[in-house]
PyMOL Python script that loads the backbone (N, CA, C, O; Angstrom):
from pymol import cmd

cmd.read_pdbstr("""\
ATOM      1  N   MET A   1      -4.041  21.845   7.115  1.00  0.00           N
ATOM      2  CA  MET A   1      -5.169  20.705   6.900  1.00  0.00           C
ATOM      3  C   MET A   1      -4.977  19.967   5.715  1.00  0.00           C
ATOM      4  O   MET A   1      -5.015  20.559   4.636  1.00  0.00           O
ATOM      5  N   LEU A   2      -4.739  18.524   5.782  1.00  0.00           N
ATOM      6  CA  LEU A   2      -4.366  17.949   4.253  1.00  0.00           C
ATOM      7  C   LEU A   2      -5.333  18.374   3.277  1.00  0.00           C
ATOM      8  O   LEU A   2      -6.447  18.883   3.407  1.00  0.00           O
ATOM      9  N   THR A   3      -4.752  18.095   2.414  1.00  0.00           N
ATOM     10  CA  THR A   3      -5.865  17.703   1.195  1.00  0.00           C
ATOM     11  C   THR A   3      -6.350  16.296   1.258  1.00  0.00           C
ATOM     12  O   THR A   3      -5.964  15.490   2.104  1.00  0.00           O
ATOM     13  N   LYS A   4      -7.219  16.039   0.316  1.00  0.00           N
ATOM     14  CA  LYS A   4      -7.935  14.642   0.119  1.00  0.00           C
ATOM     15  C   LYS A   4      -6.488  13.976  -0.128  1.00  0.00           C
ATOM     16  O   LYS A   4      -5.851  13.310   0.688  1.00  0.00           O
ATOM     17  N   ASP A   5      -6.157  14.278  -1.312  1.00  0.00           N
ATOM     18  CA  ASP A   5      -4.878  13.273  -1.982  1.00  0.00           C
ATOM     19  C   ASP A   5      -3.420  13.206  -0.977  1.00  0.00           C
ATOM     20  O   ASP A   5      -2.737  12.195  -0.810  1.00  0.00           O
ATOM     21  N   GLN A   6      -3.160  14.601  -0.360  1.00  0.00           N
ATOM     22  CA  GLN A   6      -2.799  14.301   0.575  1.00  0.00           C
ATOM     23  C   GLN A   6      -2.150  13.420   1.808  1.00  0.00           C
ATOM     24  O   GLN A   6      -1.046  12.926   2.037  1.00  0.00           O
ATOM     25  N   HIS A   7      -3.596  13.495   2.573  1.00  0.00           N
ATOM     26  CA  HIS A   7      -3.960  12.417   3.071  1.00  0.00           C
ATOM     27  C   HIS A   7      -3.802  10.590   2.549  1.00  0.00           C
ATOM     28  O   HIS A   7      -3.314   9.647   3.171  1.00  0.00           O
ATOM     29  N   CYS A   8      -4.516  10.652   1.013  1.00  0.00           N
ATOM     30  CA  CYS A   8      -4.257   9.081   0.720  1.00  0.00           C
ATOM     31  C   CYS A   8      -2.675   8.769   0.525  1.00  0.00           C
ATOM     32  O   CYS A   8      -2.266   7.729   1.041  1.00  0.00           O
ATOM     33  N   LEU A   9      -2.023   9.346   0.028  1.00  0.00           N
ATOM     34  CA  LEU A   9      -0.367   9.853  -0.052  1.00  0.00           C
ATOM     35  C   LEU A   9      -0.378   9.123   1.064  1.00  0.00           C
ATOM     36  O   LEU A   9      -0.604   7.918   0.949  1.00  0.00           O
ATOM     37  N   GLU A  10      -0.093   9.799   2.614  1.00  0.00           N
ATOM     38  CA  GLU A  10       0.254   9.735   3.975  1.00  0.00           C
ATOM     39  C   GLU A  10      -0.119   8.262   4.240  1.00  0.00           C
ATOM     40  O   GLU A  10       0.748   7.391   4.309  1.00  0.00           O
ATOM     41  N   SER A  11      -1.602   7.978   4.403  1.00  0.00           N
ATOM     42  CA  SER A  11      -2.044   6.453   4.194  1.00  0.00           C
ATOM     43  C   SER A  11      -1.400   5.207   3.563  1.00  0.00           C
ATOM     44  O   SER A  11      -1.311   4.104   4.102  1.00  0.00           O
ATOM     45  N   ILE A  12      -0.919   5.589   2.202  1.00  0.00           N
ATOM     46  CA  ILE A  12      -0.022   4.899   1.367  1.00  0.00           C
ATOM     47  C   ILE A  12       1.337   4.540   2.383  1.00  0.00           C
ATOM     48  O   ILE A  12       1.533   3.409   2.827  1.00  0.00           O
ATOM     49  N   LEU A  13       2.265   5.768   2.672  1.00  0.00           N
ATOM     50  CA  LEU A  13       3.388   5.968   3.415  1.00  0.00           C
ATOM     51  C   LEU A  13       3.241   5.076   4.391  1.00  0.00           C
ATOM     52  O   LEU A  13       4.151   4.255   4.502  1.00  0.00           O
ATOM     53  N   GLU A  14       2.107   4.994   5.323  1.00  0.00           N
ATOM     54  CA  GLU A  14       1.904   4.670   6.527  1.00  0.00           C
ATOM     55  C   GLU A  14       1.827   2.923   6.393  1.00  0.00           C
ATOM     56  O   GLU A  14       2.367   2.156   7.190  1.00  0.00           O
ATOM     57  N   ALA A  15       0.949   2.473   5.073  1.00  0.00           N
ATOM     58  CA  ALA A  15       0.779   0.857   4.850  1.00  0.00           C
ATOM     59  C   ALA A  15       2.033   0.596   4.896  1.00  0.00           C
ATOM     60  O   ALA A  15       2.445  -0.077   5.840  1.00  0.00           O
ATOM     61  N   ILE A  16       3.060   1.129   3.756  1.00  0.00           N
ATOM     62  CA  ILE A  16       4.143   0.879   3.265  1.00  0.00           C
ATOM     63  C   ILE A  16       5.099   0.401   4.591  1.00  0.00           C
ATOM     64  O   ILE A  16       5.581  -0.732   4.619  1.00  0.00           O
ATOM     65  N   ASP A  17       5.302   1.292   5.584  1.00  0.00           N
ATOM     66  CA  ASP A  17       5.774   1.429   6.917  1.00  0.00           C
ATOM     67  C   ASP A  17       5.139   0.166   7.723  1.00  0.00           C
ATOM     68  O   ASP A  17       6.055  -0.377   8.340  1.00  0.00           O
ATOM     69  N   ARG A  18       4.025  -0.428   7.918  1.00  0.00           N
ATOM     70  CA  ARG A  18       3.805  -1.300   8.241  1.00  0.00           C
ATOM     71  C   ARG A  18       3.773  -2.521   7.633  1.00  0.00           C
ATOM     72  O   ARG A  18       3.417  -3.584   8.142  1.00  0.00           O
ATOM     73  N   ILE A  19       4.142  -2.334   6.578  1.00  0.00           N
ATOM     74  CA  ILE A  19       4.193  -4.162   6.050  1.00  0.00           C
ATOM     75  C   ILE A  19       5.829  -3.804   6.018  1.00  0.00           C
ATOM     76  O   ILE A  19       6.270  -4.913   6.320  1.00  0.00           O
ATOM     77  N   MET A  20       6.853  -3.061   5.864  1.00  0.00           N
ATOM     78  CA  MET A  20       7.988  -3.348   6.201  1.00  0.00           C
ATOM     79  C   MET A  20       8.584  -3.998   7.567  1.00  0.00           C
ATOM     80  O   MET A  20       9.519  -4.768   7.785  1.00  0.00           O
ATOM     81  N   GLU A  21       7.576  -3.310   8.430  1.00  0.00           N
ATOM     82  CA  GLU A  21       7.699  -3.798  10.048  1.00  0.00           C
ATOM     83  C   GLU A  21       7.161  -5.280  10.140  1.00  0.00           C
ATOM     84  O   GLU A  21       7.902  -6.154  10.590  1.00  0.00           O
ATOM     85  N   TYR A  22       6.123  -5.516   9.800  1.00  0.00           N
ATOM     86  CA  TYR A  22       5.452  -7.026   9.965  1.00  0.00           C
ATOM     87  C   TYR A  22       6.653  -8.010   9.336  1.00  0.00           C
ATOM     88  O   TYR A  22       6.945  -9.030   9.961  1.00  0.00           O
ATOM     89  N   THR A  23       7.359  -7.677   8.054  1.00  0.00           N
ATOM     90  CA  THR A  23       7.923  -8.463   7.235  1.00  0.00           C
ATOM     91  C   THR A  23       9.196  -8.482   7.459  1.00  0.00           C
ATOM     92  O   THR A  23       9.933  -9.285   6.888  1.00  0.00           O
ATOM     93  N   SER A  24       9.655  -7.530   8.390  1.00  0.00           N
ATOM     94  CA  SER A  24      11.211  -7.086   8.470  1.00  0.00           C
ATOM     95  C   SER A  24      12.012  -8.558   8.900  1.00  0.00           C
ATOM     96  O   SER A  24      13.040  -8.626   8.226  1.00  0.00           O
ATOM     97  N   GLY A  25      11.864  -9.804   9.844  1.00  0.00           N
ATOM     98  CA  GLY A  25      12.265 -10.810  10.077  1.00  0.00           C
ATOM     99  C   GLY A  25      11.956 -12.052   9.389  1.00  0.00           C
ATOM    100  O   GLY A  25      12.318 -13.182   9.718  1.00  0.00           O
ATOM    101  N   ILE A  26      11.098 -11.639   8.188  1.00  0.00           N
ATOM    102  CA  ILE A  26      10.751 -12.858   7.670  1.00  0.00           C
ATOM    103  C   ILE A  26      12.000 -13.088   6.392  1.00  0.00           C
ATOM    104  O   ILE A  26      12.711 -12.231   5.868  1.00  0.00           O
ATOM    105  N   LYS A  27      11.948 -14.401   6.173  1.00  0.00           N
ATOM    106  CA  LYS A  27      13.376 -14.936   5.346  1.00  0.00           C
ATOM    107  C   LYS A  27      12.635 -15.166   3.823  1.00  0.00           C
ATOM    108  O   LYS A  27      13.025 -14.765   2.727  1.00  0.00           O
ATOM    109  N   SER A  28      11.714 -15.770   4.084  1.00  0.00           N
ATOM    110  CA  SER A  28      10.994 -16.554   2.543  1.00  0.00           C
ATOM    111  C   SER A  28       9.528 -16.406   2.646  1.00  0.00           C
ATOM    112  O   SER A  28       8.860 -16.285   3.673  1.00  0.00           O
ATOM    113  N   ALA A  29       9.116 -16.435   1.361  1.00  0.00           N
ATOM    114  CA  ALA A  29       7.014 -16.332   1.205  1.00  0.00           C
ATOM    115  C   ALA A  29       6.762 -17.305   2.233  1.00  0.00           C
ATOM    116  O   ALA A  29       5.861 -17.130   3.054  1.00  0.00           O
ATOM    117  N   ASP A  30       7.419 -18.206   2.237  1.00  0.00           N
ATOM    118  CA  ASP A  30       6.696 -19.580   3.131  1.00  0.00           C
ATOM    119  C   ASP A  30       6.807 -19.055   4.208  1.00  0.00           C
ATOM    120  O   ASP A  30       5.672 -18.888   4.652  1.00  0.00           O
ATOM    121  N   ASP A  31       7.798 -18.573   5.115  1.00  0.00           N
ATOM    122  CA  ASP A  31       7.475 -18.026   6.468  1.00  0.00           C
ATOM    123  C   ASP A  31       6.364 -16.902   6.364  1.00  0.00           C
ATOM    124  O   ASP A  31       5.722 -16.817   7.411  1.00  0.00           O
ATOM    125  N   LEU A  32       6.050 -16.202   5.579  1.00  0.00           N
ATOM    126  CA  LEU A  32       5.098 -15.502   5.782  1.00  0.00           C
ATOM    127  C   LEU A  32       3.825 -16.207   5.961  1.00  0.00           C
ATOM    128  O   LEU A  32       3.031 -16.190   6.901  1.00  0.00           O
ATOM    129  N   ASN A  33       3.814 -16.827   4.847  1.00  0.00           N
ATOM    130  CA  ASN A  33       2.460 -17.465   4.676  1.00  0.00           C
ATOM    131  C   ASN A  33       2.371 -18.548   6.014  1.00  0.00           C
ATOM    132  O   ASN A  33       1.235 -18.944   6.274  1.00  0.00           O
ATOM    133  N   ASN A  34       3.469 -19.038   6.858  1.00  0.00           N
ATOM    134  CA  ASN A  34       2.992 -19.613   8.037  1.00  0.00           C
ATOM    135  C   ASN A  34       2.711 -19.071   9.226  1.00  0.00           C
ATOM    136  O   ASN A  34       2.206 -19.690  10.163  1.00  0.00           O
ATOM    137  N   ASP A  35       3.037 -17.872   9.231  1.00  0.00           N
ATOM    138  CA  ASP A  35       2.850 -16.699  10.560  1.00  0.00           C
ATOM    139  C   ASP A  35       1.530 -16.105   9.593  1.00  0.00           C
ATOM    140  O   ASP A  35       1.716 -15.352   8.637  1.00  0.00           O
ATOM    141  N   TYR A  36       0.167 -16.594  10.034  1.00  0.00           N
ATOM    142  CA  TYR A  36      -0.680 -16.234   9.745  1.00  0.00           C
ATOM    143  C   TYR A  36      -1.410 -14.992  10.303  1.00  0.00           C
ATOM    144  O   TYR A  36      -2.448 -14.521   9.839  1.00  0.00           O
ATOM    145  N   ARG A  37      -0.673 -14.503  11.433  1.00  0.00           N
ATOM    146  CA  ARG A  37      -0.907 -12.733  11.753  1.00  0.00           C
ATOM    147  C   ARG A  37      -0.220 -11.943  11.157  1.00  0.00           C
ATOM    148  O   ARG A  37      -0.821 -10.930  10.799  1.00  0.00           O
ATOM    149  N   ASN A  38       1.157 -12.025  10.825  1.00  0.00           N
ATOM    150  CA  ASN A  38       1.753 -11.396  10.114  1.00  0.00           C
ATOM    151  C   ASN A  38       1.304 -11.325   8.425  1.00  0.00           C
ATOM    152  O   ASN A  38       1.106 -10.252   7.855  1.00  0.00           O
ATOM    153  N   PHE A  39       1.210 -12.406   7.883  1.00  0.00           N
ATOM    154  CA  PHE A  39       0.394 -12.192   6.756  1.00  0.00           C
ATOM    155  C   PHE A  39      -0.656 -11.911   6.675  1.00  0.00           C
ATOM    156  O   PHE A  39      -0.864 -11.480   5.541  1.00  0.00           O
ATOM    157  N   ASP A  40      -1.623 -11.902   7.346  1.00  0.00           N
ATOM    158  CA  ASP A  40      -3.137 -11.265   7.457  1.00  0.00           C
ATOM    159  C   ASP A  40      -2.593  -9.646   7.721  1.00  0.00           C
ATOM    160  O   ASP A  40      -3.152  -8.931   6.890  1.00  0.00           O
ATOM    161  N   ALA A  41      -1.885  -9.025   8.413  1.00  0.00           N
ATOM    162  CA  ALA A  41      -1.673  -7.754   8.372  1.00  0.00           C
ATOM    163  C   ALA A  41      -0.642  -7.062   7.587  1.00  0.00           C
ATOM    164  O   ALA A  41      -0.485  -5.863   7.356  1.00  0.00           O
ATOM    165  N   THR A  42       0.044  -8.135   7.221  1.00  0.00           N
ATOM    166  CA  THR A  42       0.620  -7.536   5.739  1.00  0.00           C
ATOM    167  C   THR A  42      -0.301  -7.047   4.491  1.00  0.00           C
ATOM    168  O   THR A  42      -0.286  -5.911   4.017  1.00  0.00           O
ATOM    169  N   MET A  43      -1.134  -8.171   4.040  1.00  0.00           N
ATOM    170  CA  MET A  43      -1.997  -8.132   3.162  1.00  0.00           C
ATOM    171  C   MET A  43      -2.882  -7.047   3.466  1.00  0.00           C
ATOM    172  O   MET A  43      -3.187  -6.263   2.568  1.00  0.00           O
ATOM    173  N   MET A  44      -3.303  -6.918   4.557  1.00  0.00           N
ATOM    174  CA  MET A  44      -4.705  -5.913   4.882  1.00  0.00           C
ATOM    175  C   MET A  44      -3.907  -4.593   4.822  1.00  0.00           C
ATOM    176  O   MET A  44      -4.662  -3.666   5.117  1.00  0.00           O
ATOM    177  N   ASN A  45      -2.428  -4.091   4.497  1.00  0.00           N
ATOM    178  CA  ASN A  45      -2.078  -3.265   4.192  1.00  0.00           C
ATOM    179  C   ASN A  45      -2.117  -2.630   2.539  1.00  0.00           C
ATOM    180  O   ASN A  45      -2.369  -1.556   1.991  1.00  0.00           O
ATOM    181  N   PHE A  46      -1.808  -3.663   2.250  1.00  0.00           N
ATOM    182  CA  PHE A  46      -1.861  -4.079   0.503  1.00  0.00           C
ATOM    183  C   PHE A  46      -3.139  -3.276   0.082  1.00  0.00           C
ATOM    184  O   PHE A  46      -3.283  -2.377  -0.747  1.00  0.00           O
ATOM    185  N   VAL A  47      -4.070  -3.932   0.974  1.00  0.00           N
ATOM    186  CA  VAL A  47      -5.515  -3.604   0.691  1.00  0.00           C
ATOM    187  C   VAL A  47      -6.168  -1.993   0.641  1.00  0.00           C
ATOM    188  O   VAL A  47      -6.969  -1.370  -0.056  1.00  0.00           O
ATOM    189  N   VAL A  48      -5.284  -1.740   1.856  1.00  0.00           N
ATOM    190  CA  VAL A  48      -5.408  -0.206   2.479  1.00  0.00           C
ATOM    191  C   VAL A  48      -4.241   0.898   1.105  1.00  0.00           C
ATOM    192  O   VAL A  48      -4.236   2.121   0.958  1.00  0.00           O
ATOM    193  N   ILE A  49      -3.790   0.315   0.692  1.00  0.00           N
ATOM    194  CA  ILE A  49      -2.852   0.733  -0.669  1.00  0.00           C
ATOM    195  C   ILE A  49      -3.503   1.035  -1.597  1.00  0.00           C
ATOM    196  O   ILE A  49      -3.472   2.155  -2.108  1.00  0.00           O
ATOM    197  N   GLY A  50      -4.435  -0.214  -2.103  1.00  0.00           N
ATOM    198  CA  GLY A  50      -5.048  -0.033  -3.380  1.00  0.00           C
ATOM    199  C   GLY A  50      -6.365   0.794  -3.114  1.00  0.00           C
ATOM    200  O   GLY A  50      -6.900   1.387  -4.050  1.00  0.00           O
ATOM    201  N   GLU A  51      -6.806   0.827  -2.040  1.00  0.00           N
ATOM    202  CA  GLU A  51      -7.949   1.740  -1.559  1.00  0.00           C
ATOM    203  C   GLU A  51      -7.592   3.189  -1.705  1.00  0.00           C
ATOM    204  O   GLU A  51      -8.325   4.092  -2.111  1.00  0.00           O
ATOM    205  N   MET A  52      -6.444   3.257  -1.340  1.00  0.00           N
ATOM    206  CA  MET A  52      -6.040   4.894  -1.236  1.00  0.00           C
ATOM    207  C   MET A  52      -5.795   5.063  -2.646  1.00  0.00           C
ATOM    208  O   MET A  52      -6.151   6.196  -2.971  1.00  0.00           O
ATOM    209  N   ILE A  53      -5.452   4.575  -3.371  1.00  0.00           N
ATOM    210  CA  ILE A  53      -5.032   4.546  -4.624  1.00  0.00           C
ATOM    211  C   ILE A  53      -6.763   4.875  -5.551  1.00  0.00           C
ATOM    212  O   ILE A  53      -6.782   5.428  -6.650  1.00  0.00           O
ATOM    213  N   ASP A  54      -7.410   4.640  -5.188  1.00  0.00           N
ATOM    214  CA  ASP A  54      -8.967   4.482  -6.200  1.00  0.00           C
ATOM    215  C   ASP A  54      -8.979   6.114  -5.642  1.00  0.00           C
ATOM    216  O   ASP A  54      -9.137   7.005  -6.476  1.00  0.00           O
ATOM    217  N   LYS A  55      -8.816   6.426  -4.306  1.00  0.00           N
ATOM    218  CA  LYS A  55      -9.311   7.591  -3.895  1.00  0.00           C
ATOM    219  C   LYS A  55      -8.858   8.912  -4.164  1.00  0.00           C
ATOM    220  O   LYS A  55      -9.514   9.929  -3.937  1.00  0.00           O
ATOM    221  N   ILE A  56      -7.280   8.852  -4.843  1.00  0.00           N
ATOM    222  CA  ILE A  56      -6.573   9.916  -5.243  1.00  0.00           C
ATOM    223  C   ILE A  56      -7.419  10.175  -6.540  1.00  0.00           C
ATOM    224  O   ILE A  56      -7.840   9.260  -7.248  1.00  0.00           O
ATOM    225  N   SER A  57      -7.661  11.716  -6.820  1.00  0.00           N
ATOM    226  CA  SER A  57      -8.192  12.405  -7.662  1.00  0.00           C
ATOM    227  C   SER A  57      -7.259  12.120  -8.743  1.00  0.00           C
ATOM    228  O   SER A  57      -6.050  12.018  -8.536  1.00  0.00           O
ATOM    229  N   ASP A  58      -7.922  11.957 -10.177  1.00  0.00           N
ATOM    230  CA  ASP A  58      -7.464  12.084 -11.577  1.00  0.00           C
ATOM    231  C   ASP A  58      -6.579  12.713 -11.834  1.00  0.00           C
ATOM    232  O   ASP A  58      -5.425  12.356 -12.070  1.00  0.00           O
ATOM    233  N   GLU A  59      -7.258  14.247 -11.807  1.00  0.00           N
ATOM    234  CA  GLU A  59      -6.003  15.175 -11.557  1.00  0.00           C
ATOM    235  C   GLU A  59      -4.533  14.892 -11.200  1.00  0.00           C
ATOM    236  O   GLU A  59      -3.500  15.247 -11.766  1.00  0.00           O
ATOM    237  N   PHE A  60      -4.754  14.093 -10.012  1.00  0.00           N
ATOM    238  CA  PHE A  60      -3.182  14.065  -9.327  1.00  0.00           C
ATOM    239  C   PHE A  60      -2.432  13.270 -10.395  1.00  0.00           C
ATOM    240  O   PHE A  60      -1.442  13.626 -11.034  1.00  0.00           O
ATOM    241  N   LYS A  61      -3.210  11.943 -10.464  1.00  0.00           N
ATOM    242  CA  LYS A  61      -2.738  10.866 -11.110  1.00  0.00           C
ATOM    243  C   LYS A  61      -2.096  11.409 -12.570  1.00  0.00           C
ATOM    244  O   LYS A  61      -0.989  11.005 -12.927  1.00  0.00           O
ATOM    245  N   LYS A  62      -2.881  12.363 -13.391  1.00  0.00           N
ATOM    246  CA  LYS A  62      -2.347  12.680 -14.258  1.00  0.00           C
ATOM    247  C   LYS A  62      -1.137  13.799 -14.574  1.00  0.00           C
ATOM    248  O   LYS A  62      -0.520  14.068 -15.604  1.00  0.00           O
ATOM    249  N   LYS A  63      -1.088  14.318 -13.219  1.00  0.00           N
ATOM    250  CA  LYS A  63      -0.189  15.124 -13.082  1.00  0.00           C
ATOM    251  C   LYS A  63       1.268  14.404 -12.594  1.00  0.00           C
ATOM    252  O   LYS A  63       2.351  14.983 -12.676  1.00  0.00           O
ATOM    253  N   HIS A  64       1.152  13.542 -12.265  1.00  0.00           N
ATOM    254  CA  HIS A  64       2.271  12.358 -11.884  1.00  0.00           C
ATOM    255  C   HIS A  64       1.522  10.622 -12.603  1.00  0.00           C
ATOM    256  O   HIS A  64       0.827   9.702 -12.172  1.00  0.00           O
ATOM    257  N   SER A  65       2.196  10.985 -13.857  1.00  0.00           N
ATOM    258  CA  SER A  65       1.887   9.949 -14.475  1.00  0.00           C
ATOM    259  C   SER A  65       3.055   9.151 -14.813  1.00  0.00           C
ATOM    260  O   SER A  65       3.028   8.406 -15.792  1.00  0.00           O
ATOM    261  N   GLU A  66       4.116   9.263 -14.040  1.00  0.00           N
ATOM    262  CA  GLU A  66       5.130   8.447 -14.192  1.00  0.00           C
ATOM    263  C   GLU A  66       5.247   7.415 -13.474  1.00  0.00           C
ATOM    264  O   GLU A  66       6.112   6.541 -13.534  1.00  0.00           O
ATOM    265  N   ILE A  67       3.973   7.554 -12.474  1.00  0.00           N
ATOM    266  CA  ILE A  67       3.772   6.404 -11.628  1.00  0.00           C
ATOM    267  C   ILE A  67       2.376   5.569 -11.988  1.00  0.00           C
ATOM    268  O   ILE A  67       1.251   6.068 -11.953  1.00  0.00           O
ATOM    269  N   GLU A  68       2.763   3.867 -12.425  1.00  0.00           N
ATOM    270  CA  GLU A  68       1.682   3.288 -12.893  1.00  0.00           C
ATOM    271  C   GLU A  68       0.634   2.728 -11.871  1.00  0.00           C
ATOM    272  O   GLU A  68       0.597   1.628 -11.320  1.00  0.00           O
ATOM    273  N   TRP A  69      -0.270   3.884 -11.771  1.00  0.00           N
ATOM    274  CA  TRP A  69      -1.140   3.701 -11.005  1.00  0.00           C
ATOM    275  C   TRP A  69      -2.039   2.600 -10.921  1.00  0.00           C
ATOM    276  O   TRP A  69      -2.279   2.025  -9.859  1.00  0.00           O
ATOM    277  N   VAL A  70      -2.637   2.236 -12.227  1.00  0.00           N
ATOM    278  CA  VAL A  70      -3.348   0.837 -12.428  1.00  0.00           C
ATOM    279  C   VAL A  70      -2.703  -0.244 -12.023  1.00  0.00           C
ATOM    280  O   VAL A  70      -3.216  -1.107 -11.311  1.00  0.00           O
ATOM    281  N   LYS A  71      -1.476  -0.266 -12.475  1.00  0.00           N
ATOM    282  CA  LYS A  71      -0.690  -1.673 -12.099  1.00  0.00           C
ATOM    283  C   LYS A  71      -0.187  -1.566 -10.981  1.00  0.00           C
ATOM    284  O   LYS A  71       0.267  -2.650 -10.615  1.00  0.00           O
ATOM    285  N   SER A  72      -0.008  -0.530 -10.041  1.00  0.00           N
ATOM    286  CA  SER A  72      -0.065  -0.434  -8.433  1.00  0.00           C
ATOM    287  C   SER A  72      -0.944  -0.848  -7.851  1.00  0.00           C
ATOM    288  O   SER A  72      -0.795  -1.701  -6.977  1.00  0.00           O
ATOM    289  N   LYS A  73      -2.115  -0.339  -8.192  1.00  0.00           N
ATOM    290  CA  LYS A  73      -3.314  -0.667  -7.423  1.00  0.00           C
ATOM    291  C   LYS A  73      -3.765  -2.261  -7.663  1.00  0.00           C
ATOM    292  O   LYS A  73      -4.342  -2.802  -6.719  1.00  0.00           O
ATOM    293  N   ASP A  74      -3.553  -2.966  -8.765  1.00  0.00           N
ATOM    294  CA  ASP A  74      -4.063  -4.235  -9.123  1.00  0.00           C
ATOM    295  C   ASP A  74      -2.628  -4.547  -8.231  1.00  0.00           C
ATOM    296  O   ASP A  74      -2.998  -4.987  -7.142  1.00  0.00           O
ATOM    297  N   SER A  75      -1.598  -4.504  -8.267  1.00  0.00           N
ATOM    298  CA  SER A  75      -0.688  -5.917  -7.267  1.00  0.00           C
ATOM    299  C   SER A  75      -0.340  -5.204  -5.970  1.00  0.00           C
ATOM    300  O   SER A  75       0.666  -5.418  -5.293  1.00  0.00           O
ATOM    301  N   GLY A  76      -1.323  -4.312  -5.709  1.00  0.00           N
ATOM    302  CA  GLY A  76      -1.194  -3.562  -4.015  1.00  0.00           C
ATOM    303  C   GLY A  76      -0.249  -2.782  -3.659  1.00  0.00           C
ATOM    304  O   GLY A  76      -0.240  -2.326  -2.515  1.00  0.00           O
ATOM    305  N   ILE A  77       0.835  -2.444  -4.663  1.00  0.00           N
ATOM    306  CA  ILE A  77       2.019  -1.714  -4.614  1.00  0.00           C
ATOM    307  C   ILE A  77       1.890  -0.487  -5.590  1.00  0.00           C
ATOM    308  O   ILE A  77       2.824   0.306  -5.712  1.00  0.00           O
TER     309      ILE A  77
END
""", "prot")
cmd.dss("prot")
cmd.show_as("cartoon", "prot")
cmd.util.cbc("prot")
cmd.orient("prot")
């Protein structure tokens, strides 16, 4: 059984994989903006990343302080 932090990290990795899949054929920001379905799907996965970062325990975040958790959450990455 996964711990809460493991579940959050798995969800973040899945969201990153989806973002990579949705944007694999995109050549520019304009291309993404003009493809509203891929844009919406991509942005929703950035929201998922931010929500999962919020749910990761403070203990885990302190143990892995090399990651800029607040900056990552605020930018969605």
